[in-house]
C-alpha positions in Angstrom: -56.4 26.0 68.1 -57.8 26.9 71.5 -59.4 30.4 71.9 -57.4 32.9 74.0 -58.7 33.5 77.5 -59.3 37.0 78.9 -56.3 36.6 81.2 -54.0 35.6 78.3 -55.2 38.6 76.2 -54.7 40.9 79.2 -51.2 39.6 79.7 -50.3 40.1 76.1 -51.7 43.6 76.1 -49.8 44.4 79.3 -46.5 43.1 77.9 -46.9 45.0 74.6 -47.7 48.2 76.6 -44.7 47.7 78.8 -42.4 47.1 75.8 -43.7 50.2 74.1 -43.2 52.3 77.2 -39.6 51.0 77.5 -38.9 51.7 73.9 -40.3 55.3 74.2 -38.3 55.9 77.3 -35.0 54.6 75.7 -35.5 56.8 72.7 -36.0 59.9 74.8 -33.0 59.4 77.1 -30.4 57.6 75.0 -27.8 55.5 76.8 -29.0 56.4 80.3 -32.5 55.5 79.1 -31.4 51.9 78.7 -30.4 51.6 82.4 -33.4 53.5 83.6 -35.7 51.5 81.4 -34.4 48.2 82.8 -35.0 49.5 86.3 -38.5 50.4 85.3 -39.0 47.0 83.8 -37.8 45.4 87.0 -40.2 47.5 89.0 -43.1 46.5 86.7 -42.2 42.8 87.0 -42.1 43.1 90.8 -45.5 44.9 90.8 -47.0 42.2 88.5 -45.6 39.5 90.8 -47.0 41.1 93.9 -50.4 41.7 92.3 -50.6 38.1 90.9 -48.9 36.2 93.6 -46.5 34.5 91.2 -43.7 32.6 93.0 -41.5 32.5 89.9 -41.3 36.3 89.7 -38.1 36.5 91.7 -36.4 34.2 89.2 -37.9 36.3 86.3 -36.5 39.5 87.8 -33.1 37.9 88.4 -33.0 36.9 84.8 -33.9 40.4 83.6 -31.0 41.8 85.6 -28.6 39.1 84.4 -29.6 39.9 80.8 -28.9 43.6 81.4 -25.5 42.9 82.8 -24.6 40.5 80.0 -25.6 43.1 77.3 -23.8 46.0 78.9 -20.6 44.4 80.3 -17.3 45.8 79.0 
């Protein structure tokens, strides 16, 4: 197995931190926290995309919003 690069380790830490922030936020705010946490996640994805110049970030953001709508549709 190939050793992990610094960039991969940084990405994993960043994702874990973001997931923990979102879980904490949801726990504090309940149902409204879900919506607000998804908005926060979308903002974080957009910031990461801007910082890293990833062209696929728009598709990633669209997928996040689609997932939210599917989970919370009546």
